[in-house]
C-alpha positions as CSV (number, residue, x, y, z in Angstrom):
1,X,70.4,-49.9,156.2
2,X,73.3,-48.3,157.6
3,X,76.6,-49.9,158.3
4,X,77.5,-50.6,161.9
5,X,80.3,-48.3,163.6
6,X,82.0,-51.3,165.5
7,X,83.1,-53.2,161.6
8,X,86.0,-52.9,160.6
9,X,87.0,-52.5,157.0
10,X,84.2,-54.5,156.2
11,X,83.4,-54.5,152.6
12,X,79.8,-54.7,151.4
13,X,79.4,-56.3,147.7
14,X,77.1,-54.0,145.8
15,X,75.1,-55.4,142.7
16,X,72.7,-53.8,140.8
17,X,68.9,-55.5,141.0
18,X,67.5,-55.4,137.7
19,X,66.4,-57.4,135.1
20,X,68.2,-59.4,132.8
21,X,68.8,-58.1,129.4
22,X,67.9,-59.8,126.3
23,X,70.1,-59.0,123.8
24,X,68.4,-61.5,121.1
25,X,65.0,-59.3,121.6
26,X,67.1,-56.2,121.4
27,X,68.7,-56.8,118.0
28,X,65.3,-57.9,116.7
29,X,63.7,-54.7,117.8
30,X,66.9,-52.5,116.5
31,X,66.2,-54.1,113.2
32,X,62.3,-53.4,113.1
33,X,63.6,-49.9,114.2
34,X,65.6,-49.3,111.3
35,X,62.6,-51.2,108.8
36,X,60.4,-48.5,110.2
37,X,63.0,-45.8,109.9
38,X,62.5,-46.6,106.2
39,X,66.4,-48.5,106.3
40,X,67.4,-52.1,105.3
41,X,69.0,-53.9,108.3
42,X,70.2,-56.5,105.9
43,X,72.5,-53.9,103.8
44,X,76.1,-54.3,103.7
45,X,76.5,-51.1,106.4
46,X,73.8,-52.0,108.3
47,X,74.0,-55.7,108.7
48,X,75.8,-55.7,112.1
49,X,74.1,-52.5,113.4
50,X,71.3,-54.3,115.4
51,X,74.0,-56.7,117.2
52,X,76.2,-53.5,117.9
53,X,73.2,-51.1,119.2
54,X,71.8,-54.0,121.5
55,X,75.7,-54.3,123.2
56,X,76.0,-50.5,123.5
57,X,72.8,-50.2,125.3
58,X,73.3,-53.3,127.2
59,X,76.8,-52.0,128.7
60,X,75.3,-48.7,129.3
61,X,72.8,-49.8,131.4
62,X,75.0,-52.4,133.5
63,X,76.9,-50.6,136.1
64,X,79.7,-52.7,137.7
65,X,79.6,-54.4,140.4
66,X,81.9,-53.0,143.4
67,X,82.8,-53.3,147.0
68,X,81.9,-50.9,149.5
69,X,84.5,-50.8,151.9
70,X,84.1,-48.3,154.6
71,X,86.7,-47.7,157.7
72,X,86.3,-46.5,161.3
73,X,86.7,-42.7,161.6
74,X,89.1,-43.4,164.6
75,X,90.6,-39.5,164.1
76,X,87.4,-37.8,164.3
77,X,87.4,-36.3,161.2
78,X,84.5,-33.5,161.1
79,X,85.3,-31.7,158.1
80,X,83.3,-31.9,154.5
81,X,85.1,-35.0,152.3
82,X,84.2,-33.8,148.6
83,X,85.0,-35.5,145.2
84,X,84.2,-32.9,142.4
85,X,83.7,-33.2,138.7
86,X,82.8,-37.1,138.9
87,X,82.3,-37.8,135.2
88,X,78.6,-38.9,134.3
89,X,76.7,-40.4,131.6
90,X,73.4,-41.8,131.5
91,X,70.6,-42.0,129.2
92,X,67.4,-40.1,129.2
93,X,64.6,-42.6,129.8
94,X,62.2,-40.3,127.8
95,X,64.5,-40.2,124.6
96,X,67.1,-42.7,125.3
97,X,69.5,-40.2,124.2
98,X,72.8,-39.8,126.6
99,X,73.3,-37.1,128.8
100,X,76.6,-36.7,130.2
101,X,78.7,-34.1,132.6
102,X,80.0,-34.1,136.2
103,X,78.9,-35.0,139.6
104,X,80.3,-33.4,142.6
105,X,79.7,-35.6,146.0
106,X,80.3,-34.9,149.3
107,X,79.7,-35.7,153.0
108,X,80.5,-34.8,156.2
109,X,81.8,-38.1,158.3
110,X,80.2,-39.9,160.9
111,X,81.6,-42.7,162.8
112,X,82.6,-44.2,159.3
113,X,85.0,-42.8,155.9
114,X,84.3,-44.4,152.8
115,X,87.0,-45.1,150.1
116,X,86.9,-42.0,147.6
117,X,86.7,-44.2,144.6
118,X,83.5,-45.9,145.8
119,X,81.7,-42.2,145.6
120,X,82.3,-42.7,141.9
121,X,80.9,-46.2,141.7
122,X,78.1,-45.3,143.5
123,X,77.4,-42.3,141.1
124,X,77.6,-45.1,138.1
125,X,75.6,-47.5,140.2
126,X,72.5,-45.5,139.5
127,X,73.5,-43.6,136.3
128,X,73.7,-47.0,134.2
129,X,69.7,-47.0,133.6
130,X,67.2,-45.2,132.1
131,X,67.0,-41.9,134.0
132,X,65.9,-38.4,134.8
133,X,68.7,-36.0,136.3
134,X,66.5,-35.2,139.3
135,X,66.2,-38.7,140.2
136,X,69.4,-39.7,139.6
137,X,71.0,-36.8,141.9
138,X,68.5,-38.0,144.7
139,X,69.5,-41.4,144.2
140,X,72.7,-41.0,144.7
141,X,72.4,-38.8,147.9
142,X,69.7,-41.1,149.7
143,X,71.8,-44.1,149.1
144,X,74.8,-43.0,150.8
145,X,72.7,-41.5,153.4
146,X,71.3,-45.1,154.1
147,X,74.5,-46.7,153.9
148,X,77.3,-44.8,155.3
149,X,75.3,-42.7,157.8
150,X,76.7,-39.8,157.9
151,X,76.4,-36.6,159.2
152,X,75.4,-34.9,156.2
153,X,75.2,-35.8,152.7
154,X,75.7,-33.3,149.4
155,X,75.0,-34.1,145.8
156,X,75.1,-31.6,142.9
157,X,75.1,-33.0,139.0
158,X,76.0,-30.9,136.0
159,X,74.9,-32.1,132.7
160,X,74.4,-31.3,128.8
161,X,71.4,-33.4,127.5
162,X,71.4,-34.3,123.8
163,X,67.3,-34.7,123.8
164,X,68.1,-30.5,124.2
165,X,71.4,-30.2,122.4
166,X,70.3,-32.6,119.1
167,X,66.6,-32.1,118.9
168,X,64.1,-29.8,119.8
169,X,64.9,-26.6,121.0
170,X,68.9,-27.4,119.9
171,X,70.4,-25.7,123.1
172,X,73.9,-26.9,122.5
173,X,76.3,-26.1,125.6
174,X,73.1,-25.7,127.6
175,X,73.9,-27.6,131.5
176,X,71.2,-28.8,133.8
177,X,72.4,-28.6,137.2
178,X,70.5,-30.5,140.3
179,X,71.1,-31.0,143.6
180,X,70.1,-33.3,146.5
181,X,71.0,-32.5,150.2
182,X,71.1,-34.4,153.7
183,X,71.3,-33.9,157.2
184,X,73.6,-30.6,158.0
185,X,74.4,-29.7,154.8
186,X,70.4,-29.4,154.3
187,X,69.8,-27.9,157.8
188,X,72.7,-25.6,158.7
189,X,73.5,-22.8,156.9
190,X,76.8,-22.3,157.3
191,X,77.9,-25.9,156.0
192,X,75.3,-25.7,152.9
193,X,77.3,-22.5,152.0
194,X,80.4,-24.4,152.2
195,X,79.4,-27.2,150.0
196,X,77.9,-25.2,147.5
197,X,81.0,-22.8,147.1
198,X,83.3,-25.6,147.2
199,X,81.6,-27.3,144.1
200,X,81.7,-23.6,142.2
201,X,77.9,-22.9,142.5
202,X,76.6,-20.6,144.6
203,X,74.1,-21.6,147.6
């Protein structure tokens, strides 16, 4: 849903709509996993591990609430706005191992402009979940396109996946790059090239 252009700096309260986390059940599951791995969850070193692990996953899977505030684009600014190197941390849904890196998020304003910190908030909104990088990239771009109604949106995420660096091929330092584009950043070659050049990538 796009935000009406005639609203004056009206905040939209953003809350992730996800199922509640059952911490006691998560603790029991971690204890069962430790047992299955041949460890004693009641030993002096592991006695509090189920609680710590459950709380850690609850934190990593729960985005912080925030107010999305937009402002009228009274000056008619029509050049690219880009926030580079926004930290990204998420959890691979296939192995429950972290992947982390940076996101570059840009948009060409329409009738509204957005507080720059909110671009990072939107990244976190979708990153604190069980994810694949491709979906995360598209979710951020789609959400901004729907809520901000800009002329165009571009999102690039560069991340290292621990499911690749710690296991399997063990490709330490390998980074995966994904992108999602909307509007003129997708359809207009010069705007597309400018976006990728500013992110430090070639189109």
